[in-house]
C-alpha positions, -999 to 999 in steps of 0.1 A, spaced: 0 0 0 14 34 -10 16 61 17 -12 86 16 12 112 4 20 92 -27 -13 77 -36 -18 59 -69 -22 91 -90 14 103 -84 28 109 -119 65 105 -124 61 119 -159 88 121 -186 114 135 -162 141 123 -139 123 119 -105 147 124 -76 128 99 -53 114 73 -76 128 52 -105 109 48 -137 91 17 -125 77 36 -95 100 20 -69 118 43 -44 155 48 -51 177 30 -26 187 62 -7 150 72 -3 137 39 11 137 49 47 118 82 41 94 62 19 88 38 47 83 66 72 58 83 50 39 51 47 34 50 85 20 86 87 -16 97 85 -26 127 65 -35 145 98 -1 137 113 17 151 83 -5 182 82 3 188 119 40 187 112 36 210 83 18 235 105 46 232 131 71 242 104 50 272 93 46 284 129 84 279 136 93 299 105 68 327 115 82 330 150 118 329 138 110 356 112 121 333 83 107 356 56 115 371 22 101 402 5 84 403 -29 73 433 -48 42 440 -67 39 462 -97 37 493 -75 70 482 -58 54 479 -24 72 453 -3 52 423 7 68 401 34 60 364 34 70 333 52 94 314 30 75 284 15 90 251 28 82 215 18 86 187 43 97 159 19 135 163 19 158 160 -11 184 133 -5 218 131 -22 241 100 -18 277 106 -6 292 95 -39 271 121 -58 281 148 -34 318 139 -37 314 144 -75 296 178 -71 322 189 -46 351 182 -70 333 199 -98 324 230 -79 358 234 -63 374 232 -98 349 258 -111 353 283 -83 391 280 -85 391 288 -122 367 317 -119 389 333 -92 419 330 -116 398 344 -144 388 374 -123 424 381 -113 435 378 -150 409 402 -165 418 429 -139 455 424 -145 474 408 -175 442 399 -194 459 369 -210 427 351 -217 416 380 -239 450 385 -256 452 348 -265 418 349 -281 400 325 -257 373 350 -248 363 381 -270 373 414 -255 339 429 -260 324 401 -239 344 411 -209 346 449 -213 309 450 -224 298 432 -192 276 454 -170 295 444 -139 330 448 -152 346 475 -131 374 494 -147 382 509 -113 394 474 -102 421 471 -130 454 467 -113 441 463 -78 453 433 -58 426 420 -34 440 406 -2 452 370 -7 443 373 -44 408 361 -39 378 378 -55 349 355 -49 349 343 -13 313 331 -12 298 315 -43 264 299 -50 263 279 -82 229 267 -93 227 230 -104 200 212 -123 196 176 -135 184 167 -170 161 138 -181 189 113 -177 198 125 -142 230 143 -152 240 173 -131 245 206 -151 255 240 -139 227 265 -148 244 296 -136 270 310 -112 263 336 -85 295 354 -74 283 389 -64 262 382 -33 246 348 -34 216 346 -10 195 318 5 220 302 29 199 312 59 169 293 45 192 262 41 201 265 78 165 271 90 151 243 69 175 219 86 165 231 121 128 227 112 133 192 99 153 181 130 125 193 152 98 176 131 115 143 121 143 138 147 142 100 143 150 101 106 183 119 111 196 90 132 183 64 108 198 81 77 232 95 89 227 130 74 258 151 72 256 183 93 255 218 79 251 238 111 288 247 111 283 269 80 283 303 99 315 294 117 331 282 84 321 315 68 336 335 96 368 315 95 370 321 57 364 358 62 390 361 89 415 341 69 415 367 41 421 397 63 448 421 50 483 424 66 482 393 87 461 410 113 461 386 143 425 393 154 407 410 125 373 427 130 347 414 106 314 432 100 284 425 77 274 455 56 236 456 48 216 481 27 191 481 56 157 467 67 140 473 34 162 449 15 145 417 5 173 396 21 175 415 54 164 385 74 194 366 61 218 395 68 207 397 105 206 359 108 242 354 95 256 383 116 240 368 147 252 333 139 288 345 133 288 368 163 297 399 143 283 433 140 257 441 113 263 477 100 249 501 75 270 525 55 264 553 80 280 532 107 314 531 89 339 558 82 371 559 62 401 579 76 436 578 61 425 549 39 415 528 69 379 517 77 364 522 111 331 515 127 315 540 150 310 527 186 300 542 219 337 541 228 349 558 196 361 544 163 371 508 160 392 495 131 375 471 106 396 447 85 370 426 67 336 436 53 311 409 42 291 432 20 256 427 8 255 459 -11 259 460 -49 290 476 -65 273 507 -78 261 517 -43 291 508 -21 311 540 -25 295 572 -36 328 588 -43 337 561 -69 304 548 -83 269 561 -78 273 596 -64 237 596 -51 240 564 -31 231 567 6 239 531 13 277 529 9 308 543 25 327 573 10 363 564 4 359 527 7 375 519 -27 406 539 -18 409 519 14 405 487 -6 430 499 -32 455 506 -4 451 470 8 437 480 42 404 462 41 390 430 25 356 432 7 338 399 4 330 395 -24 354 418 -42 341 447 -63 338 436 -99 332 399 -94 298 403 -112 315 400 -145 317 363 -139 280 363 -131 273 375 -166 253 348 -184 272 353 -216 305 348 -198 290 317 -182 290 301 -217 328 302 -217 334 286 -182 345 253 -197 372 272 -218 381 292 -186 387 260 -167 408 246 -196 428 278 -199 438 283 -163 438 247 -149 446 227 -181 417 204 -171 383 195 -186 353 207 -167 340 181 -143 305 197 -144 290 206 -177 271 238 -186 237 239 -201 242 243 -239 241 281 -245 235 303 -276 249 339 -275 228 364 -293 259 385 -299 270 359 -324 253 364 -357 247 327 -363 235 320 -328 212 351 -330 196 338 -362 189 304 -345 175 321 -314 151 344 -334 139 314 -354 132 293 -324 119 316 -297 89 293 -291 113 264 -281 141 281 -262 146 297 -228 159 333 -234 176 351 -205 188 386 -200 225 383 -191 222 406 -161 188 398 -145 182 373 -117 154 360 -96 135 347 -126 131 382 -141 141 391 -177 134 356 -189 112 341 -217 102 304 -214 94 298 -251 72 268 -246 50 287 -222 51 321 -239 25 341 -259 30 355 -294 32 390 -279 59 380 -254 80 364 -282 77 395 -303 88 418 -275 118 396 -269 126 395 -306 127 433 -306 149 435 -275 173 408 -288 177 426 -322 183 459 -305 210 448 -280 222 413 -288 250 414 -262 223 414 -235 208 380 -242 215 343 -243 193 313 -250 193 277 -239 172 247 -248 144 239 -224 159 214 -200 136 187 -186 146 196 -150 144 168 -125 113 167 -103 107 158 -67 75 148 -48 62 179 -31 31 184 -9 9 214 -17 -27 221 -11 -35 186 2 -19 167 -26 15 155 -38 28 161 -73 62 163 -89 77 198 -89 109 209 -107 139 215 -84 174 229 -86 202 230 -60 224 258 -48 254 247 -29 275 273 -11 313 273 -18 337 293 4 371 304 -8 397 314 17 429 296 26 413 267 8 380 260 -9 353 244 14 317 234 12 292 223 37 275 190 25 242 203 13 227 234 -1 194 251 -8 170 229 -29 146 253 -45 112 241 -58 89 254 -85 57 250 -65 34 260 -93 24 230 -113 44 228 -145 65 258 -137 103 258 -143 110 289 -122 121 280 -87 128 316 -74 109 326 -43 100 359 -60 82 339 -87 63 316 -64 90 291 -56 98 274 -23 125 251 -8 133 218 7 159 205 32 188 189 14 203 158 30 237 146 20 243 111 34 275 105 53 280 69 42 
C-alpha cells in the first residue's frame, strides 16, 4: 500500500524523478523516508507542516516580494517537508566539480583585472568582458587581499532527463539563500528527529563558523584578530532576514553605510567608545552603491572612500568589487574554456548548452526558435528578464525579438531542460515539482563546502521557475555521510 502522500495518482512523468525510479519503486537512498511516510496519516503530516510554518513565522524566516507598485510584501518562505536526499558518492562528485569551477573563476577574475591573458590569447572576446555590465574598470590593477575575488559563491545546479548534473548559472556577487538552508535543517530536525539518526545525514550547522573562518583568513596584513562586519543596505532589503541571521550566527556586528567611516585609507566602525578598526567587510550591497565617491554619487547606502581603502590593501571586501563580470550569463558560456585555460583540465561539471545572441549565427537560430528556447537577459536574476518559449505568448515572443535585435549582447538562449522533479506536498496533494540545487562554496585559505545546499522548488504545477520571487519554495537537502 502506498503512503497517503504518494497515492496511486502520483505521476513521475517524462522526467528524472529524484525519489522514484521509472518503475515507481523508491530509489535506494529514499527507502527509509518512503517507509516513514507510509506510516503517517494525513492528519499527522499536516500537523508537522503547521509546526514548520509556525516555527518559520516565530523565527522571522521571511522574504520580500514586490508588486507592480514596488510595495514590499513580506511572506513566510515556503517550505516543503519531503526532503531531497543526495548519496555521498554524488556529493563527492559535485564537490570536486564546484571546487574546480570556483578556483578557475577566481583565476579568471584576477586575470581580467591584470594581465588579461585570456583576452590577448583569443579565448574570450574582449567585447564580452569589457561589455559586461558588472566589469569595473576601477578594479584594474588592484590586488585584493590574498588574491581572492569570490569568497562566497552559490552555483545553481539542475539535472536533466537522464539525471546528469548541469551548472545552470554561477552567483558570485552576493549569493543569497543560505539562511533558508540552515533554517530548513533546524525545522526538519525538530519535526523528524528519528529520521536523522536512521539516515546518517551530514551536518550543515557549522556553515556560519566556516564562513567566519573564511572571512578572517583573508584579512589584510596578517592582522592577528581581524574585526569582521556585515554591511547591509538596511531593513527594506528583501534579504534583510538573512543579513541579520548570519551576523548573529557568526557573532559579528551588522552595520549600514552610515556606521562606517574611512580615515587615512583605513575603515572604522562607530561605537559608543569611539572608532574601531574594521579589516573585513562581508558586504551585501551592490557595487554601484558601495562607495558614492567612486560609483553612484547619489548612493546613501555605501561608505565614502571605501574603494581607496581597498586599493591601499587595508580592508577586504567579500566578495570583491567587480566579481559580477563572472555572473554574466554570456561569460558563463565560456566557463569550460576558462577551466581549460587556467587549470589545463576538462570541466567536471558541464554547462547547459548556451547560444549567444551577440554571435550572428546564434542570433539567427534564437530568433527562429523563440517558441522552443529559454531566453535570458544576461544581467537579470530572480527569474526576471526571462522568456520560457514553450509557455510564452506570441506578444511576449515579439517583445523579446525586438529586445534581442536591439541589444544582442544582453541576451543568451538555452534549450528547455527537462529539469528533474521531486515529490512535493501542496494544497493537500502530492505532485512532482521541478527542483534545482544551490550549494555554497567558500574560498579562503582553501575551498570548502558544507555538505548540502538550498534545494529550490517550483511550487506551481508545470513551472520551471524556482525563485521565491516567482512563487518558488524550498526543501531541506540531506547529504548522506555513508
